N, C-alpha and C positions, 0 to 999 in steps of 0.2 A: 461401478462394475455390474456387468449383466451377466446372467444366468440363462443358459437354452439348453436344449437336448440336442441330440445328434441329429435327427429330423430336421428340426429347426435350422439348425447351423446349415446344413446341406441346401435346404430351399431358400435360404437368405444369406448364403456366403459373403456376397458382396456388401452387404449391410454391415455384417459383423467385421469384415476386413477393413471398411472405412472406419466403423467406429473406433478399432485400436489403432489403425496408422494416422487418423485425422484427430481425434479427440483424446488419444491416449487412454481410451477406454481397456479393461480387461474384461474377458469372456470366459466365465466358467461353463464347461460344457460337460453335462451329466449324462453318464450312459448307464442303460440298464445292469443291474449288477453291482451297483455301487461305484464303479470305477469312473474316473474323470479327467479332464484335461484342462489347461489354461491355454486361452489365445491371447498374446500379447504381440505388440509391433516389434519389430527388428530393433529399432532403437532401444526400446526398454529392455529386451532381451539383451543387448549389447552392455546397456549400463549394468545389468545385473551381473554379468560374467565379469565386467572390468572392477565392479566391487569387490566380487568373489576373489578376485586375481590379488588386489590390494590387499584386503584382509588375511590372505593367506600367505603374504610376502613377509617376514619378521622384518627385513630392511625397509619397507614402506611403512610397516605400521610404526617402526621405531621413529622414522622421519617426521610422521603425523604427530606422535607423541612429543618428541622433541619440538615441534612447532606450536602445540598446546602448552607446553611449558614456558617457550619464548614468549607467547602471548600473556600468559598468566603473570610472567614476571616481568611485562612492559617492553620487551626486547623486540619492538615492532616499528615501521613507520607506516604513516597513513597519509593518503593522498589528502590535500587540503581542498575545501571547497573552492570551486572556480579554478583551481589549479589544472592545467593542461597534462595530459600524460606525458609529454616530451619534458614539460618542466619537472615534473614529478621524477621521473626517470633520471633525468640530470643532477635534482637534488640529492636523491638516493646513492647515484654513484659517488657523490662525495663524501658520503657518510662513513 
């Protein structure tokens, strides 16, 4: 995570945009008066919004909880070491 001020951000915008898009870095931008902002990549922003959507959806959260219960109670099938995806899918189609 990097921290900068508005003047430095303006003077080095490409550097900061490259950092957030290429390195998944986060930039905290401090402004006079104590207000600030955060610069993140579009991919990071989309991931945050998707997580927010999932966490506010009762149906999706219930599906996650059900999956956690299934795992805890051993109701799952794993791909075996060296098993191809097609063999795995054929095997679980018959379960």
